[in-house]
C-alpha positions as CSV (number, residue, x, y, z in Angstrom):
1,M,-29.6,-96.2,-4.9
2,P,-28.3,-92.7,-5.5
3,V,-26.3,-91.8,-2.3
4,P,-25.2,-88.2,-2.2
5,D,-21.5,-87.8,-2.8
6,S,-21.0,-84.7,-0.6
7,E,-18.8,-83.9,2.4
8,F,-22.0,-83.3,4.4
9,A,-23.4,-86.7,3.6
10,R,-20.0,-88.4,4.4
11,Q,-19.8,-86.5,7.7
12,A,-23.3,-87.7,8.7
13,R,-22.4,-91.3,7.9
14,E,-19.1,-91.0,9.8
15,L,-21.0,-89.7,12.8
16,I,-23.6,-92.4,13.0
17,V,-21.0,-95.2,12.4
18,T,-19.0,-93.8,15.3
19,V,-21.8,-93.5,17.8
20,A,-24.4,-96.1,17.0
21,P,-24.4,-99.9,17.1
22,P,-24.1,-101.7,13.7
23,F,-27.8,-102.9,13.7
24,L,-29.0,-99.3,14.0
25,V,-26.5,-98.0,11.4
26,N,-27.7,-100.6,8.9
27,H,-31.4,-99.8,9.7
28,S,-30.7,-96.1,8.9
29,V,-29.1,-97.0,5.6
30,R,-31.9,-99.4,4.7
31,A,-34.5,-96.7,5.6
32,Y,-32.8,-94.5,3.0
33,A,-32.8,-97.3,0.4
34,W,-36.5,-98.1,1.0
35,A,-37.3,-94.3,0.8
36,V,-35.6,-94.1,-2.6
37,E,-37.6,-97.1,-3.7
38,L,-40.9,-95.6,-2.4
39,A,-40.1,-92.3,-4.2
40,L,-39.7,-94.3,-7.4
41,H,-43.0,-96.1,-6.8
42,D,-44.9,-92.9,-5.9
43,D,-43.1,-90.7,-8.5
44,L,-42.2,-88.4,-5.6
45,R,-39.3,-85.9,-6.0
46,F,-36.9,-85.3,-3.1
47,D,-33.7,-83.6,-2.1
48,A,-31.3,-86.6,-1.9
49,E,-28.9,-84.9,0.5
50,I,-31.7,-83.9,3.0
51,L,-33.3,-87.3,2.7
52,Y,-30.0,-89.2,3.1
53,V,-28.7,-87.2,6.1
54,S,-32.2,-87.4,7.8
55,A,-32.3,-91.2,7.2
56,I,-28.8,-91.7,8.5
57,L,-29.4,-89.7,11.6
58,H,-33.1,-90.3,12.2
59,D,-32.5,-92.6,15.3
60,I,-29.5,-90.9,16.8
61,G,-31.8,-89.9,19.7
62,L,-31.7,-93.6,20.7
63,V,-27.9,-93.4,21.3
64,S,-27.2,-92.6,24.9
65,E,-25.0,-89.6,24.3
66,Y,-27.8,-87.9,22.2
67,D,-30.6,-88.9,24.6
68,I,-31.3,-85.6,26.4
69,G,-34.4,-86.9,28.1
70,G,-37.1,-86.0,25.5
71,C,-38.8,-88.2,23.0
72,F,-36.1,-89.9,21.0
73,E,-37.3,-88.5,17.6
74,I,-37.1,-84.9,19.0
75,D,-33.8,-85.5,20.7
76,G,-32.5,-86.9,17.4
77,A,-33.9,-84.0,15.4
78,I,-32.2,-81.5,17.8
79,A,-28.9,-83.3,17.4
80,A,-29.2,-83.6,13.6
81,E,-30.1,-79.9,13.3
82,A,-27.1,-78.9,15.4
83,F,-24.8,-81.3,13.4
84,S,-26.1,-79.8,10.1
85,V,-25.5,-76.2,11.2
86,G,-22.0,-77.2,12.5
87,A,-21.3,-78.9,9.1
88,G,-22.0,-75.6,7.3
89,Q,-25.6,-76.1,6.2
90,S,-28.0,-73.2,6.0
91,P,-30.5,-72.8,8.9
92,A,-33.3,-73.6,6.4
93,R,-31.6,-76.9,5.4
94,A,-30.8,-77.8,9.0
95,R,-34.5,-77.1,9.9
96,A,-35.7,-79.3,7.0
97,I,-33.6,-82.2,8.4
98,Y,-35.0,-81.5,11.9
99,D,-38.5,-81.7,10.5
100,V,-37.9,-85.0,8.7
101,I,-36.6,-86.6,11.8
102,A,-39.0,-85.1,14.3
103,L,-42.0,-86.2,12.2
104,H,-40.9,-89.7,11.4
105,M,-42.8,-91.1,14.4
106,A,-45.9,-88.9,14.0
107,D,-49.3,-90.7,14.1
108,E,-50.3,-88.6,11.0
109,L,-48.4,-86.2,8.8
110,P,-49.6,-82.6,8.4
111,P,-51.0,-81.5,5.0
112,E,-48.5,-80.2,2.5
113,T,-45.7,-82.2,4.0
114,A,-42.3,-82.2,2.3
115,G,-41.5,-85.3,0.2
116,E,-38.5,-86.1,2.4
117,V,-40.8,-86.2,5.5
118,V,-43.3,-88.5,3.7
119,L,-40.5,-90.8,2.4
120,L,-38.8,-91.3,5.8
121,W,-42.1,-91.7,7.6
122,D,-43.0,-94.5,5.1
123,S,-39.6,-96.1,4.8
124,T,-38.9,-96.5,8.5
125,G,-42.2,-98.3,8.6
126,T,-41.0,-100.5,5.7
127,D,-37.9,-101.5,7.6
128,V,-39.4,-101.8,11.1
129,T,-42.8,-103.5,10.4
130,G,-42.9,-104.2,6.7
131,Y,-45.3,-101.3,6.0
132,R,-45.4,-100.7,2.3
133,Y,-43.0,-103.6,1.7
134,A,-45.1,-104.6,-1.3
135,D,-44.2,-101.3,-2.9
136,V,-40.5,-102.0,-2.9
137,R,-39.2,-103.8,-6.0
138,R,-38.4,-107.5,-5.1
139,A,-35.1,-107.4,-7.0
140,V,-33.9,-104.6,-4.7
141,V,-34.5,-106.3,-1.4
142,P,-31.8,-109.1,-1.4
143,P,-28.9,-106.8,-2.4
144,V,-29.9,-104.1,0.2
145,L,-30.2,-106.8,3.0
146,A,-26.9,-108.4,1.9
147,A,-25.1,-105.0,2.0
148,Y,-26.8,-103.9,5.2
149,P,-27.9,-107.0,7.2
150,R,-30.5,-106.7,9.9
151,L,-28.2,-108.1,12.6
152,D,-31.0,-109.3,14.9
153,F,-32.8,-106.0,14.3
154,K,-36.2,-107.1,15.6
155,R,-34.8,-108.0,19.0
156,E,-32.3,-105.2,19.3
157,F,-34.7,-102.4,18.1
158,G,-37.6,-103.8,20.2
159,A,-35.4,-103.6,23.3
160,L,-34.6,-100.0,22.5
161,F,-38.3,-99.3,22.1
162,V,-39.1,-101.0,25.4
163,D,-36.4,-99.0,27.2
164,Q,-37.6,-95.7,25.7
165,A,-41.3,-96.5,26.6
166,A,-40.4,-97.3,30.2
167,R,-38.3,-94.2,30.7
168,K,-40.5,-91.8,28.7
169,P,-44.1,-92.8,29.2
170,T,-45.5,-89.6,27.6
171,C,-43.7,-90.1,24.3
172,T,-45.1,-91.6,21.0
173,V,-42.9,-94.7,21.5
174,A,-44.7,-95.6,24.8
175,R,-48.1,-95.4,23.0
176,M,-46.7,-97.6,20.2
177,V,-45.4,-100.2,22.6
178,A,-48.7,-100.2,24.5
179,S,-50.7,-100.6,21.2
180,G,-48.8,-103.7,20.0
181,K,-45.8,-102.3,18.0
182,L,-43.5,-105.0,19.3
183,E,-45.7,-107.7,17.8
184,A,-45.8,-105.8,14.5
185,I,-42.0,-105.6,14.6
186,N,-41.8,-109.3,15.1
187,R,-44.2,-110.0,12.3
188,A,-42.2,-107.9,9.8
189,P,-41.3,-109.9,6.6
190,Y,-37.6,-110.2,7.4
191,D,-35.7,-113.0,9.1
192,S,-34.4,-110.8,12.0
């Protein structure tokens, strides 16, 4: 898994490790790993640094200090964009990261969507519900899960979704919970 070796990528990792619980940190890293696998499967090119930072920070809006009252994916996108600008990224790169995170919960992706957006949209589904799990090479799954264990992810992440849905009934997460997303999370092809 080609993890970008840049100061920006390291700063993003340090931020999420500092503010988020371990189950959410590991989910973020796994989302990147599955995205890389899906890119290989789909022969899709991507900017590794944009994809990595987006994956690492995609759920930061679920962390209380970054929850500014909006839908968590938008709160997270705002936080990631501000972080990116503060870390010296160009406004265009910071906006690209915003887009990847803001769209990762979209019902459908717009046409001509950047590869990083498609990959995070797919890979978060891979980790949360098992969406496209069959497109990930079997040999990759055990080492990723060993390095970044799920840590009761289904229960912990489900609880975050329930909380968000209750507090933010007009957001996508509320629609997802109402339509059976918690059951889909519980049926994911992982132990926890």
